[in-house]
N, CA, C and O atoms as a GROMACS GRO file, in nm:
protein
  660
    1MET      N    1   3.940  26.060   5.813
    1MET     CA    2   4.079  26.046   5.854
    1MET      C    3   4.172  26.106   5.750
    1MET      O    4   4.140  26.112   5.632
    2ASP      N    5   4.288  26.148   5.796
    2ASP     CA    6   4.390  26.201   5.706
    2ASP      C    7   4.451  26.086   5.627
    2ASP      O    8   4.426  25.969   5.655
    3GLY      N    9   4.530  26.123   5.527
    3GLY     CA   10   4.603  26.022   5.452
    3GLY      C   11   4.535  25.988   5.322
    3GLY      O   12   4.435  26.048   5.283
    4LYS      N   13   4.593  25.892   5.255
    4LYS     CA   14   4.546  25.849   5.124
    4LYS      C   15   4.429  25.753   5.136
    4LYS      O   16   4.403  25.696   5.242
    5LYS      N   17   4.361  25.736   5.026
    5LYS     CA   18   4.257  25.634   5.017
    5LYS      C   19   4.324  25.498   5.027
    5LYS      O   20   4.423  25.472   4.958
    6ARG      N   21   4.272  25.414   5.112
    6ARG     CA   22   4.330  25.282   5.136
    6ARG      C   23   4.241  25.175   5.074
    6ARG      O   24   4.120  25.193   5.066
    7PRO      N   25   4.301  25.064   5.030
    7PRO     CA   26   4.220  24.955   4.977
    7PRO      C   27   4.134  24.892   5.087
    7PRO      O   28   4.173  24.890   5.203
    8GLU      N   29   4.019  24.843   5.049
    8GLU     CA   30   3.931  24.774   5.142
    8GLU      C   31   4.001  24.646   5.190
    8GLU      O   32   4.077  24.584   5.116
    9ALA      N   33   3.975  24.608   5.315
    9ALA     CA   34   4.032  24.485   5.370
    9ALA      C   35   3.941  24.436   5.481
    9ALA      O   36   3.879  24.515   5.553
   10THR      N   37   3.935  24.305   5.495
   10THR     CA   38   3.859  24.246   5.604
   10THR      C   39   3.953  24.220   5.722
   10THR      O   40   4.076  24.225   5.707
   11ALA      N   41   3.896  24.194   5.837
   11ALA     CA   42   3.978  24.160   5.955
   11ALA      C   43   4.059  24.034   5.927
   11ALA      O   44   4.174  24.026   5.968
   12ASP      N   45   4.001  23.936   5.858
   12ASP     CA   46   4.075  23.813   5.825
   12ASP      C   47   4.194  23.844   5.736
   12ASP      O   48   4.302  23.786   5.754
   13GLN      N   49   4.176  23.933   5.639
   13GLN     CA   50   4.288  23.970   5.552
   13GLN      C   51   4.396  24.042   5.630
   13GLN      O   52   4.515  24.021   5.607
   14ALA      N   53   4.355  24.127   5.723
   14ALA     CA   54   4.453  24.199   5.804
   14ALA      C   55   4.530  24.102   5.894
   14ALA      O   56   4.651  24.116   5.910
   15LEU      N   57   4.460  24.003   5.953
   15LEU     CA   58   4.528  23.903   6.036
   15LEU      C   59   4.626  23.820   5.955
   15LEU      O   60   4.735  23.789   6.002
   16GLN      N   61   4.586  23.785   5.834
   16GLN     CA   62   4.676  23.708   5.748
   16GLN      C   63   4.800  23.790   5.714
   16GLN      O   64   4.911  23.738   5.715
   17ALA      N   65   4.781  23.918   5.682
   17ALA     CA   66   4.895  24.005   5.653
   17ALA      C   67   4.986  24.018   5.775
   17ALA      O   68   5.108  24.017   5.763
   18MET      N   69   4.925  24.030   5.894
   18MET     CA   70   5.003  24.039   6.018
   18MET      C   71   5.083  23.910   6.040
   18MET      O   72   5.200  23.916   6.075
   19ASP      N   73   5.020  23.795   6.019
   19ASP     CA   74   5.091  23.668   6.036
   19ASP      C   75   5.212  23.659   5.944
   19ASP      O   76   5.318  23.613   5.986
   20ARG      N   77   5.195  23.702   5.820
   20ARG     CA   78   5.308  23.701   5.725
   20ARG      C   79   5.418  23.796   5.770
   20ARG      O   80   5.537  23.764   5.758
   21MET      N   81   5.379  23.912   5.822
   21MET     CA   82   5.478  24.008   5.869
   21MET      C   83   5.554  23.954   5.990
   21MET      O   84   5.675  23.970   5.999
   22ILE      N   85   5.483  23.890   6.083
   22ILE     CA   86   5.548  23.834   6.202
   22ILE      C   87   5.646  23.724   6.161
   22ILE      O   88   5.756  23.717   6.214
   23ALA      N   89   5.606  23.639   6.068
   23ALA     CA   90   5.696  23.532   6.022
   23ALA      C   91   5.822  23.592   5.961
   23ALA      O   92   5.933  23.546   5.989
   24LEU      N   93   5.806  23.694   5.877
   24LEU     CA   94   5.921  23.759   5.816
   24LEU      C   95   6.008  23.824   5.924
   24LEU      O   96   6.131  23.818   5.915
   25ALA      N   97   5.946  23.885   6.024
   25ALA     CA   98   6.021  23.948   6.132
   25ALA      C   99   6.103  23.846   6.209
   25ALA      O  100   6.216  23.874   6.249
   26GLN      N  101   6.047  23.727   6.231
   26GLN     CA  102   6.122  23.623   6.302
   26GLN      C  103   6.246  23.582   6.225
   26GLN      O  104   6.354  23.569   6.281
   27PHE      N  105   6.230  23.561   6.094
   27PHE     CA  106   6.346  23.528   6.012
   27PHE      C  107   6.444  23.644   6.009
   27PHE      O  108   6.566  23.625   6.012
   28GLY      N  109   6.391  23.766   6.002
   28GLY     CA  110   6.475  23.884   5.999
   28GLY      C  111   6.557  23.900   6.126
   28GLY      O  112   6.675  23.935   6.119
   29GLN      N  113   6.496  23.874   6.242
   29GLN     CA  114   6.569  23.882   6.368
   29GLN      C  115   6.688  23.786   6.368
   29GLN      O  116   6.796  23.819   6.416
   30HIS      N  117   6.666  23.668   6.314
   30HIS     CA  118   6.775  23.570   6.306
   30HIS      C  119   6.888  23.624   6.219
   30HIS      O  120   7.005  23.615   6.256
   31ASP      N  121   6.854  23.682   6.104
   31ASP     CA  122   6.955  23.737   6.014
   31ASP      C  123   7.028  23.856   6.076
   31ASP      O  124   7.150  23.867   6.066
   32ILE      N  125   6.952  23.946   6.140
   32ILE     CA  126   7.012  24.064   6.204
   32ILE      C  127   7.103  24.021   6.318
   32ILE      O  128   7.214  24.072   6.331
   33ALA      N  129   7.058  23.927   6.400
   33ALA     CA  130   7.140  23.878   6.510
   33ALA      C  131   7.272  23.824   6.456
   33ALA      O  132   7.378  23.854   6.510
   34GLY      N  133   7.265  23.743   6.352
   34GLY     CA  134   7.386  23.687   6.292
   34GLY      C  135   7.480  23.795   6.243
   34GLY      O  136   7.601  23.786   6.260
   35ARG      N  137   7.424  23.898   6.182
   35ARG     CA  138   7.505  24.008   6.131
   35ARG      C  139   7.576  24.082   6.244
   35ARG      O  140   7.686  24.133   6.227
   36LEU      N  141   7.511  24.086   6.361
   36LEU     CA  142   7.570  24.153   6.477
   36LEU      C  143   7.655  24.060   6.562
   36LEU      O  144   7.709  24.101   6.665
   37GLY      N  145   7.668  23.933   6.519
   37GLY     CA  146   7.749  23.837   6.594
   37GLY      C  147   7.680  23.784   6.718
   37GLY      O  148   7.746  23.742   6.813
   38LEU      N  149   7.546  23.785   6.717
   38LEU     CA  150   7.468  23.740   6.832
   38LEU      C  151   7.372  23.630   6.791
   38LEU      O  152   7.357  23.600   6.672
   39ASN      N  153   7.306  23.570   6.889
   39ASN     CA  154   7.192  23.483   6.858
   39ASN      C  155   7.065  23.564   6.886
   39ASN      O  156   7.074  23.675   6.940
   40THR      N  157   6.950  23.511   6.851
   40THR     CA  158   6.826  23.590   6.862
   40THR      C  159   6.790  23.622   7.007
   40THR      O  160   6.738  23.730   7.034
   41THR      N  161   6.817  23.532   7.100
   41THR     CA  162   6.789  23.561   7.240
   41THR      C  163   6.877  23.676   7.289
   41THR      O  164   6.829  23.767   7.357
   42ASP      N  165   7.004  23.673   7.253
   42ASP     CA  166   7.096  23.780   7.293
   42ASP      C  167   7.053  23.913   7.231
   42ASP      O  168   7.060  24.017   7.296
   43LEU      N  169   7.009  23.911   7.104
   43LEU     CA  170   6.962  24.032   7.038
   43LEU      C  171   6.838  24.088   7.107
   43LEU      O  172   6.826  24.208   7.126
   44THR      N  173   6.746  24.000   7.143
   44THR     CA  174   6.626  24.044   7.214
   44THR      C  175   6.664  24.109   7.347
   44THR      O  176   6.611  24.215   7.382
   45CYS      N  177   6.755  24.046   7.420
   45CYS     CA  178   6.799  24.102   7.548
   45CYS      C  179   6.871  24.236   7.528
   45CYS      O  180   6.852  24.329   7.606
   46LEU      N  181   6.952  24.244   7.424
   46LEU     CA  182   7.019  24.371   7.394
   46LEU      C  183   6.915  24.479   7.366
   46LEU      O  184   6.933  24.594   7.405
   47GLY      N  185   6.807  24.443   7.299
   47GLY     CA  186   6.700  24.539   7.275
   47GLY      C  187   6.640  24.591   7.405
   47GLY      O  188   6.613  24.710   7.417
   48PHE      N  189   6.620  24.502   7.502
   48PHE     CA  190   6.568  24.546   7.633
   48PHE      C  191   6.667  24.640   7.702
   48PHE      O  192   6.627  24.740   7.762
   49VAL      N  193   6.796  24.607   7.693
   49VAL     CA  194   6.899  24.690   7.755
   49VAL      C  195   6.902  24.828   7.686
   49VAL      O  196   6.911  24.930   7.754
   50MET      N  197   6.896  24.829   7.554
   50MET     CA  198   6.897  24.955   7.480
   50MET      C  199   6.775  25.040   7.515
   50MET      O  200   6.788  25.160   7.537
   51GLU      N  201   6.660  24.978   7.521
   51GLU     CA  202   6.537  25.050   7.554
   51GLU      C  203   6.549  25.117   7.691
   51GLU      O  204   6.514  25.233   7.707
   52ALA      N  205   6.600  25.042   7.789
   52ALA     CA  206   6.617  25.099   7.923
   52ALA      C  207   6.719  25.212   7.921
   52ALA      O  208   6.697  25.316   7.984
   53THR      N  209   6.828  25.194   7.851
   53THR     CA  210   6.933  25.295   7.844
   53THR      C  211   6.881  25.422   7.779
   53THR      O  212   6.904  25.532   7.829
   54LEU      N  213   6.810  25.408   7.667
   54LEU     CA  214   6.758  25.525   7.597
   54LEU      C  215   6.652  25.598   7.679
   54LEU      O  216   6.630  25.718   7.660
   55ALA      N  217   6.586  25.526   7.769
   55ALA     CA  218   6.487  25.588   7.858
   55ALA      C  219   6.553  25.650   7.981
   55ALA      O  220   6.485  25.705   8.067
   56GLY      N  221   6.687  25.639   7.989
   56GLY     CA  222   6.760  25.699   8.101
   56GLY      C  223   6.771  25.609   8.222
   56GLY      O  224   6.810  25.655   8.330
   57GLY      N  225   6.738  25.482   8.206
   57GLY     CA  226   6.745  25.389   8.318
   57GLY      C  227   6.841  25.276   8.290
   57GLY      O  228   6.922  25.281   8.198
   58ALA      N  229   6.830  25.174   8.372
   58ALA     CA  230   6.912  25.055   8.356
   58ALA      C  231   6.834  24.937   8.411
   58ALA      O  232   6.750  24.952   8.499
   59LEU      N  233   6.863  24.820   8.359
   59LEU     CA  234   6.801  24.696   8.406
   59LEU      C  235   6.898  24.621   8.495
   59LEU      O  236   7.018  24.618   8.468
   60THR      N  237   6.847  24.562   8.601
   60THR     CA  238   6.929  24.468   8.674
   60THR      C  239   6.930  24.338   8.595
   60THR      O  240   6.848  24.318   8.505
   61ALA      N  241   7.023  24.252   8.628
   61ALA     CA  242   7.027  24.121   8.562
   61ALA      C  243   6.895  24.047   8.585
   61ALA      O  244   6.845  23.980   8.495
   62GLY      N  245   6.838  24.060   8.704
   62GLY     CA  246   6.710  23.996   8.735
   62GLY      C  247   6.596  24.054   8.652
   62GLY      O  248   6.510  23.979   8.606
   63ASP      N  249   6.596  24.187   8.633
   63ASP     CA  250   6.495  24.250   8.547
   63ASP      C  251   6.504  24.194   8.405
   63ASP      O  252   6.402  24.162   8.343
   64LEU      N  253   6.626  24.182   8.357
   64LEU     CA  254   6.647  24.132   8.221
   64LEU      C  255   6.599  23.988   8.210
   64LEU      O  256   6.535  23.951   8.112
   65ALA      N  257   6.629  23.907   8.310
   65ALA     CA  258   6.583  23.768   8.310
   65ALA      C  259   6.431  23.762   8.305
   65ALA      O  260   6.374  23.680   8.233
   66GLU      N  261   6.366  23.847   8.383
   66GLU     CA  262   6.220  23.847   8.387
   66GLU      C  263   6.161  23.891   8.253
   66GLU      O  264   6.068  23.827   8.203
   67ARG      N  265   6.214  23.998   8.196
   67ARG     CA  266   6.160  24.045   8.067
   67ARG      C  267   6.179  23.943   7.956
   67ARG      O  268   6.091  23.925   7.872
   68ALA      N  269   6.293  23.876   7.958
   68ALA     CA  270   6.323  23.779   7.853
   68ALA      C  271   6.269  23.640   7.884
   68ALA      O  272   6.281  23.548   7.803
   69ARG      N  273   6.209  23.625   8.003
   69ARG     CA  274   6.158  23.496   8.048
   69ARG      C  275   6.268  23.390   8.049
   69ARG      O  276   6.251  23.279   8.000
   70LEU      N  277   6.382  23.429   8.105
   70LEU     CA  278   6.497  23.341   8.117
   70LEU      C  279   6.526  23.316   8.264
   70LEU      O  280   6.489  23.396   8.350
   71THR      N  281   6.592  23.206   8.291
   71THR     CA  282   6.640  23.182   8.428
   71THR      C  283   6.757  23.277   8.454
   71THR      O  284   6.816  23.331   8.360
   72THR      N  285   6.789  23.296   8.581
   72THR     CA  286   6.903  23.382   8.613
   72THR      C  287   7.033  23.322   8.558
   72THR      O  288   7.124  23.396   8.518
   73GLY      N  289   7.042  23.190   8.557
   73GLY     CA  290   7.161  23.125   8.500
   73GLY      C  291   7.173  23.152   8.351
   73GLY      O  292   7.282  23.179   8.301
   74ALA      N  293   7.061  23.143   8.281
   74ALA     CA  294   7.062  23.167   8.136
   74ALA      C  295   7.095  23.313   8.105
   74ALA      O  296   7.168  23.342   8.010
   75VAL      N  297   7.042  23.404   8.186
   75VAL     CA  298   7.069  23.546   8.159
   75VAL      C  299   7.214  23.579   8.188
   75VAL      O  300   7.270  23.670   8.127
   76THR      N  301   7.277  23.507   8.280
   76THR     CA  302   7.420  23.526   8.304
   76THR      C  303   7.497  23.495   8.176
   76THR      O  304   7.590  23.568   8.139
   77GLY      N  305   7.460  23.387   8.109
   77GLY     CA  306   7.525  23.353   7.982
   77GLY      C  307   7.502  23.460   7.876
   77GLY      O  308   7.593  23.494   7.801
   78VAL      N  309   7.379  23.513   7.869
   78VAL     CA  310   7.348  23.620   7.774
   78VAL      C  311   7.437  23.741   7.802
   78VAL      O  312   7.498  23.797   7.711
   79ILE      N  313   7.444  23.782   7.928
   79ILE     CA  314   7.524  23.900   7.963
   79ILE      C  315   7.671  23.875   7.931
   79ILE      O  316   7.739  23.965   7.881
   80ASN      N  317   7.720  23.756   7.960
   80ASN     CA  318   7.859  23.723   7.926
   80ASN      C  319   7.884  23.739   7.777
   80ASN      O  320   7.985  23.796   7.737
   81ARG      N  321   7.791  23.689   7.694
   81ARG     CA  322   7.808  23.699   7.549
   81ARG      C  323   7.798  23.844   7.501
   81ARG      O  324   7.872  23.886   7.412
   82LEU      N  325   7.705  23.922   7.560
   82LEU     CA  326   7.692  24.063   7.522
   82LEU      C  327   7.818  24.141   7.560
   82LEU      O  328   7.862  24.229   7.487
   83GLU      N  329   7.876  24.108   7.675
   83GLU     CA  330   8.001  24.172   7.715
   83GLU      C  331   8.115  24.135   7.620
   83GLU      O  332   8.191  24.220   7.576
   84LYS      N  333   8.125  24.007   7.591
   84LYS     CA  334   8.233  23.959   7.504
   84LYS      C  335   8.224  24.023   7.365
   84LYS      O  336   8.326  24.053   7.303
   85ALA      N  337   8.101  24.044   7.317
   85ALA     CA  338   8.081  24.105   7.185
   85ALA      C  339   8.090  24.258   7.190
   85ALA      O  340   8.084  24.323   7.086
   86GLY      N  341   8.104  24.315   7.310
   86GLY     CA  342   8.121  24.460   7.322
   86GLY      C  343   7.992  24.540   7.316
   86GLY      O  344   7.996  24.660   7.285
   87TYR      N  345   7.879  24.478   7.346
   87TYR     CA  346   7.751  24.548   7.342
   87TYR      C  347   7.704  24.598   7.479
   87TYR      O  348   7.632  24.697   7.487
   88ALA      N  349   7.744  24.532   7.584
   88ALA     CA  350   7.695  24.567   7.718
   88ALA      C  351   7.802  24.536   7.820
   88ALA      O  352   7.901  24.468   7.792
   89ARG      N  353   7.779  24.588   7.941
   89ARG     CA  354   7.869  24.558   8.052
   89ARG      C  355   7.788  24.560   8.181
   89ARG      O  356   7.679  24.615   8.188
   90ARG      N  357   7.845  24.498   8.281
   90ARG     CA  358   7.785  24.497   8.414
   90ARG      C  359   7.834  24.619   8.491
   90ARG      O  360   7.950  24.658   8.481
   91ARG      N  361   7.742  24.678   8.568
   91ARG     CA  362   7.778  24.789   8.656
   91ARG      C  363   7.717  24.760   8.792
   91ARG      O  364   7.597  24.734   8.801
   92ALA      N  365   7.797  24.764   8.896
   92ALA     CA  366   7.748  24.732   9.030
   92ALA      C  367   7.636  24.828   9.070
   92ALA      O  368   7.642  24.947   9.041
   93VAL      N  369   7.536  24.774   9.137
   93VAL     CA  370   7.426  24.855   9.191
   93VAL      C  371   7.474  24.913   9.324
   93VAL      O  372   7.516  24.839   9.413
   94ALA      N  373   7.467  25.044   9.336
   94ALA     CA  374   7.512  25.111   9.459
   94ALA      C  375   7.434  25.057   9.579
   94ALA      O  376   7.311  25.050   9.576
   95GLY      N  377   7.507  25.020   9.683
   95GLY     CA  378   7.445  24.975   9.805
   95GLY      C  379   7.406  24.828   9.808
   95GLY      O  380   7.356  24.780   9.910
   96ASP      N  381   7.426  24.754   9.698
   96ASP     CA  382   7.392  24.612   9.696
   96ASP      C  383   7.496  24.539   9.611
   96ASP      O  384   7.485  24.534   9.488
   97ARG      N  385   7.596  24.484   9.676
   97ARG     CA  386   7.708  24.422   9.605
   97ARG      C  387   7.668  24.296   9.530
   97ARG      O  388   7.744  24.247   9.446
   98ARG      N  389   7.549  24.241   9.558
   98ARG     CA  390   7.507  24.117   9.491
   98ARG      C  391   7.438  24.144   9.357
   98ARG      O  392   7.426  24.054   9.274
   99ARG      N  393   7.394  24.267   9.336
   99ARG     CA  394   7.318  24.298   9.215
   99ARG      C  395   7.400  24.384   9.119
   99ARG      O  396   7.486  24.462   9.161
  100VAL      N  397   7.372  24.367   8.990
  100VAL     CA  398   7.438  24.449   8.889
  100VAL      C  399   7.334  24.502   8.792
  100VAL      O  400   7.230  24.441   8.769
  101HIS      N  401   7.365  24.620   8.738
  101HIS     CA  402   7.288  24.672   8.625
  101HIS      C  403   7.358  24.626   8.498
  101HIS      O  404   7.481  24.614   8.493
  102VAL      N  405   7.280  24.601   8.397
  102VAL     CA  406   7.334  24.569   8.266
  102VAL      C  407   7.319  24.696   8.183
  102VAL      O  408   7.207  24.741   8.159
  103VAL      N  409   7.430  24.754   8.141
  103VAL     CA  410   7.426  24.880   8.068
  103VAL      C  411   7.490  24.862   7.931
  103VAL      O  412   7.579  24.779   7.912
  104MET      N  413   7.443  24.942   7.839
  104MET     CA  414   7.490  24.937   7.702
  104MET      C  415   7.627  25.005   7.692
  104MET      O  416   7.650  25.110   7.751
  105GLU      N  417   7.716  24.944   7.616
  105GLU     CA  418   7.843  25.009   7.586
  105GLU      C  419   7.815  25.128   7.495
  105GLU      O  420   7.720  25.126   7.416
  106GLU      N  421   7.897  25.232   7.504
  106GLU     CA  422   7.873  25.354   7.427
  106GLU      C  423   7.870  25.330   7.278
  106GLU      O  424   7.791  25.394   7.208
  107SER      N  425   7.952  25.241   7.227
  107SER     CA  426   7.958  25.217   7.082
  107SER      C  427   7.847  25.123   7.033
  107SER      O  428   7.829  25.107   6.912
  108ALA      N  429   7.775  25.062   7.124
  108ALA     CA  430   7.678  24.959   7.086
  108ALA      C  431   7.563  25.013   7.003
  108ALA      O  432   7.524  24.952   6.904
  109GLN      N  433   7.509  25.128   7.043
  109GLN     CA  434   7.394  25.181   6.970
  109GLN      C  435   7.429  25.208   6.824
  109GLN      O  436   7.351  25.176   6.734
  110ALA      N  437   7.544  25.264   6.799
  110ALA     CA  438   7.586  25.292   6.661
  110ALA      C  439   7.602  25.162   6.583
  110ALA      O  440   7.564  25.156   6.466
  111ARG      N  441   7.657  25.060   6.645
  111ARG     CA  442   7.676  24.931   6.577
  111ARG      C  443   7.541  24.869   6.542
  111ARG      O  444   7.525  24.812   6.434
  112VAL      N  445   7.445  24.879   6.634
  112VAL     CA  446   7.313  24.822   6.610
  112VAL      C  447   7.239  24.903   6.503
  112VAL      O  448   7.177  24.846   6.414
  113LEU      N  449   7.247  25.036   6.512
  113LEU     CA  450   7.177  25.120   6.415
  113LEU      C  451   7.235  25.108   6.274
  113LEU      O  452   7.166  25.133   6.175
  114GLU      N  453   7.361  25.069   6.267
  114GLU     CA  454   7.422  25.046   6.135
  114GLU      C  455   7.345  24.936   6.060
  114GLU      O  456   7.329  24.943   5.938
  115VAL      N  457   7.298  24.838   6.134
  115VAL     CA  458   7.224  24.727   6.074
  115VAL      C  459   7.074  24.762   6.064
  115VAL      O  460   7.012  24.740   5.960
  116TYR      N  461   7.018  24.815   6.172
  116TYR     CA  462   6.874  24.846   6.175
  116TYR      C  463   6.839  24.975   6.101
  116TYR      O  464   6.724  24.992   6.061
  117GLY      N  465   6.935  25.066   6.083
  117GLY     CA  466   6.908  25.197   6.025
  117GLY      C  467   6.830  25.194   5.895
  117GLY      O  468   6.728  25.263   5.885
  118PRO      N  469   6.873  25.118   5.795
  118PRO     CA  470   6.799  25.116   5.669
  118PRO      C  471   6.656  25.062   5.686
  118PRO      O  472   6.563  25.109   5.619
  119PHE      N  473   6.638  24.967   5.775
  119PHE     CA  474   6.505  24.912   5.802
  119PHE      C  475   6.415  25.021   5.860
  119PHE      O  476   6.302  25.039   5.815
  120TYR      N  477   6.464  25.092   5.961
  120TYR     CA  478   6.385  25.198   6.022
  120TYR      C  479   6.362  25.314   5.926
  120TYR      O  480   6.257  25.379   5.932
  121ALA      N  481   6.457  25.341   5.838
  121ALA     CA  482   6.437  25.446   5.738
  121ALA      C  483   6.322  25.409   5.644
  121ALA      O  484   6.238  25.493   5.611
  122ARG      N  485   6.317  25.283   5.603
  122ARG     CA  486   6.206  25.239   5.517
  122ARG      C  487   6.072  25.248   5.590
  122ARG      O  488   5.972  25.290   5.531
  123LEU      N  489   6.070  25.209   5.716
  123LEU     CA  490   5.947  25.220   5.793
  123LEU      C  491   5.907  25.367   5.811
  123LEU      O  492   5.789  25.400   5.808
  124GLY      N  493   6.006  25.453   5.830
  124GLY     CA  494   5.978  25.596   5.840
  124GLY      C  495   5.913  25.650   5.714
  124GLY      O  496   5.820  25.730   5.721
  125GLU      N  497   5.963  25.605   5.598
  125GLU     CA  498   5.902  25.645   5.471
  125GLU      C  499   5.759  25.593   5.462
  125GLU      O  500   5.670  25.663   5.412
  126LEU      N  501   5.736  25.474   5.510
  126LEU     CA  502   5.602  25.416   5.509
  126LEU      C  503   5.508  25.497   5.599
  126LEU      O  504   5.396  25.529   5.560
  127PHE      N  505   5.554  25.530   5.719
  127PHE     CA  506   5.472  25.610   5.811
  127PHE      C  507   5.442  25.748   5.752
  127PHE      O  508   5.335  25.804   5.778
  128ALA      N  509   5.534  25.802   5.674
  128ALA     CA  510   5.513  25.934   5.613
  128ALA      C  511   5.394  25.933   5.518
  128ALA      O  512   5.341  26.039   5.484
  129ASP      N  513   5.354  25.816   5.474
  129ASP     CA  514   5.241  25.802   5.382
  129ASP      C  515   5.106  25.806   5.457
  129ASP      O  516   5.001  25.802   5.394
  130TYR      N  517   5.111  25.813   5.589
  130TYR     CA  518   4.989  25.813   5.671
  130TYR      C  519   4.976  25.946   5.743
  130TYR      O  520   5.075  26.010   5.778
  131GLY      N  521   4.852  25.986   5.766
  131GLY     CA  522   4.825  26.108   5.840
  131GLY      C  523   4.831  26.083   5.989
  131GLY      O  524   4.835  25.968   6.034
  132PRO      N  525   4.833  26.191   6.068
  132PRO     CA  526   4.843  26.178   6.214
  132PRO      C  527   4.733  26.091   6.275
  132PRO      O  528   4.760  26.013   6.366
  133GLU      N  529   4.610  26.104   6.227
  133GLU     CA  530   4.501  26.023   6.283
  133GLU      C  531   4.521  25.875   6.251
  133GLU      O  532   4.491  25.788   6.333
  134GLU      N  533   4.570  25.846   6.131
  134GLU     CA  534   4.596  25.706   6.095
  134GLU      C  535   4.710  25.649   6.178
  134GLU      O  536   4.703  25.534   6.222
  135ILE      N  537   4.814  25.727   6.200
  135ILE     CA  538   4.925  25.681   6.282
  135ILE      C  539   4.878  25.656   6.425
  135ILE      O  540   4.922  25.561   6.489
  136ALA      N  541   4.789  25.741   6.475
  136ALA     CA  542   4.734  25.720   6.608
  136ALA      C  543   4.658  25.588   6.615
  136ALA      O  544   4.668  25.516   6.715
  137VAL      N  545   4.582  25.556   6.511
  137VAL     CA  546   4.509  25.428   6.507
  137VAL      C  547   4.608  25.312   6.503
  137VAL      O  548   4.591  25.214   6.576
  138LEU      N  549   4.710  25.323   6.420
  138LEU     CA  550   4.811  25.217   6.412
  138LEU      C  551   4.880  25.197   6.547
  138LEU      O  552   4.897  25.083   6.592
  139SER      N  553   4.919  25.305   6.611
  139SER     CA  554   4.985  25.295   6.740
  139SER      C  555   4.894  25.231   6.844
  139SER      O  556   4.937  25.146   6.922
  140ASP      N  557   4.768  25.273   6.845
  140ASP     CA  558   4.671  25.214   6.937
  140ASP      C  559   4.656  25.064   6.909
  140ASP      O  560   4.653  24.983   7.002
  141TRP      N  561   4.647  25.028   6.782
  141TRP     CA  562   4.628  24.888   6.747
  141TRP      C  563   4.749  24.805   6.790
  141TRP      O  564   4.733  24.699   6.850
  142PHE      N  565   4.870  24.854   6.760
  142PHE     CA  566   4.990  24.779   6.800
  142PHE      C  567   4.996  24.761   6.952
  142PHE      O  568   5.030  24.653   7.000
  143THR      N  569   4.964  24.866   7.025
  143THR     CA  570   4.969  24.860   7.171
  143THR      C  571   4.867  24.759   7.225
  143THR      O  572   4.899  24.677   7.311
  144ARG      N  573   4.746  24.766   7.174
  144ARG     CA  574   4.641  24.676   7.222
  144ARG      C  575   4.665  24.533   7.173
  144ARG      O  576   4.635  24.438   7.245
  145ALA      N  577   4.717  24.517   7.052
  145ALA     CA  578   4.747  24.383   7.001
  145ALA      C  579   4.858  24.318   7.084
  145ALA      O  580   4.854  24.198   7.110
  146ARG      N  581   4.956  24.397   7.126
  146ARG     CA  582   5.063  24.343   7.210
  146ARG      C  583   5.005  24.291   7.341
  146ARG      O  584   5.043  24.184   7.387
  147SER      N  585   4.913  24.367   7.402
  147SER     CA  586   4.849  24.322   7.526
  147SER      C  587   4.771  24.193   7.504
  147SER      O  588   4.778  24.101   7.586
  148ALA      N  589   4.696  24.187   7.394
  148ALA     CA  590   4.619  24.065   7.365
  148ALA      C  591   4.711  23.947   7.342
  148ALA      O  592   4.683  23.836   7.387
  149MET      N  593   4.822  23.969   7.272
  149MET     CA  594   4.919  23.862   7.250
  149MET      C  595   4.980  23.816   7.381
  149MET      O  596   4.998  23.696   7.404
  150GLN      N  597   5.013  23.912   7.469
  150GLN     CA  598   5.073  23.877   7.598
  150GLN      C  599   4.976  23.792   7.680
  150GLN      O  600   5.017  23.692   7.739
  151GLU      N  601   4.850  23.830   7.684
  151GLU     CA  602   4.749  23.752   7.757
  151GLU      C  603   4.739  23.611   7.701
  151GLU      O  604   4.732  23.514   7.776
  152SER      N  605   4.738  23.600   7.569
  152SER     CA  606   4.730  23.468   7.505
  152SER      C  607   4.852  23.384   7.537
  152SER      O  608   4.839  23.265   7.566
  153LEU      N  609   4.971  23.445   7.531
  153LEU     CA  610   5.093  23.371   7.564
  153LEU      C  611   5.094  23.328   7.710
  153LEU      O  612   5.139  23.218   7.742
  154ASP      N  613   5.046  23.415   7.798
  154ASP     CA  614   5.038  23.378   7.940
  154ASP      C  615   4.947  23.256   7.957
  154ASP      O  616   4.979  23.165   8.033
  155ASP      N  617   4.833  23.254   7.886
  155ASP     CA  618   4.742  23.140   7.892
  155ASP      C  619   4.809  23.014   7.839
  155ASP      O  620   4.797  22.906   7.899
  156ILE      N  621   4.880  23.026   7.728
  156ILE     CA  622   4.948  22.910   7.668
  156ILE      C  623   5.055  22.858   7.763
  156ILE      O  624   5.068  22.737   7.784
  157ARG      N  625   5.131  22.950   7.821
  157ARG     CA  626   5.239  22.908   7.914
  157ARG      C  627   5.183  22.843   8.039
  157ARG      O  628   5.245  22.753   8.095
  158ALA      N  629   5.066  22.889   8.083
  158ALA     CA  630   5.005  22.830   8.203
  158ALA      C  631   4.950  22.690   8.176
  158ALA      O  632   4.936  22.611   8.269
  159GLY      N  633   4.920  22.660   8.051
  159GLY     CA  634   4.866  22.529   8.017
  159GLY      C  635   4.716  22.522   8.045
  159GLY      O  636   4.660  22.609   8.111
  160ALA      N  637   4.655  22.420   7.995
  160ALA     CA  638   4.509  22.405   8.005
  160ALA      C  639   4.462  22.393   8.150
  160ALA      O  640   4.350  22.434   8.182
  161ASP      N  641   4.544  22.337   8.238
  161ASP     CA  642   4.501  22.317   8.377
  161ASP      C  643   4.552  22.426   8.472
  161ASP      O  644   4.539  22.413   8.594
  162GLY      N  645   4.610  22.535   8.414
  162GLY     CA  646   4.654  22.645   8.497
  162GLY      C  647   4.795  22.632   8.552
  162GLY      O  648   4.843  22.724   8.618
  163ARG      N  649   4.862  22.521   8.526
  163ARG     CA  650   5.000  22.503   8.573
  163ARG      C  651   5.095  22.571   8.477
  163ARG      O  652   5.066  22.584   8.358
  164GLU      N  653   5.210  22.614   8.528
  164GLU     CA  654   5.314  22.668   8.442
  164GLU      C  655   5.360  22.561   8.346
  164GLU      O  656   5.377  22.445   8.385
  165ALA      N  657   5.380  22.600   8.221
  165ALA     CA  658   5.425  22.504   8.119
  165ALA      C  659   5.575  22.486   8.127
  165ALA      O  660   5.632  22.409   8.049
   0.00000   0.00000   0.00000
């Protein structure tokens, strides 16, 4: 593989390092949300809206509720707060007056990147230390780990007897 010589590590050591990183990320999300004038749920939802916008699409309020695992009532509150803070707005869905798309305000991406920019720059420097084959392995691992985590969370949410938690 390309890249530098890496220190030896066991799967247990890698899992422990991942757990520490996830814990730090959770605290970091709280700090970043506060800096942006949001709570962590609103920041997570804004991330979904940004992702859809950058991909050239838009989420309906129902889509956002489903992705965030929120009730439609709760997502209404999220959208209200994102609108009030100037990060997103509702746009009517053509042909269906009952549905709305949640779209990012034009200035929102710059405001978010102002906070996230240094973090992503540091990660970019870290990725630069890896070769293309190593980055491919990392990307594959993150993608597959996310699927495994989702399956585990689905099992946890269903409960031991298969009922929704």
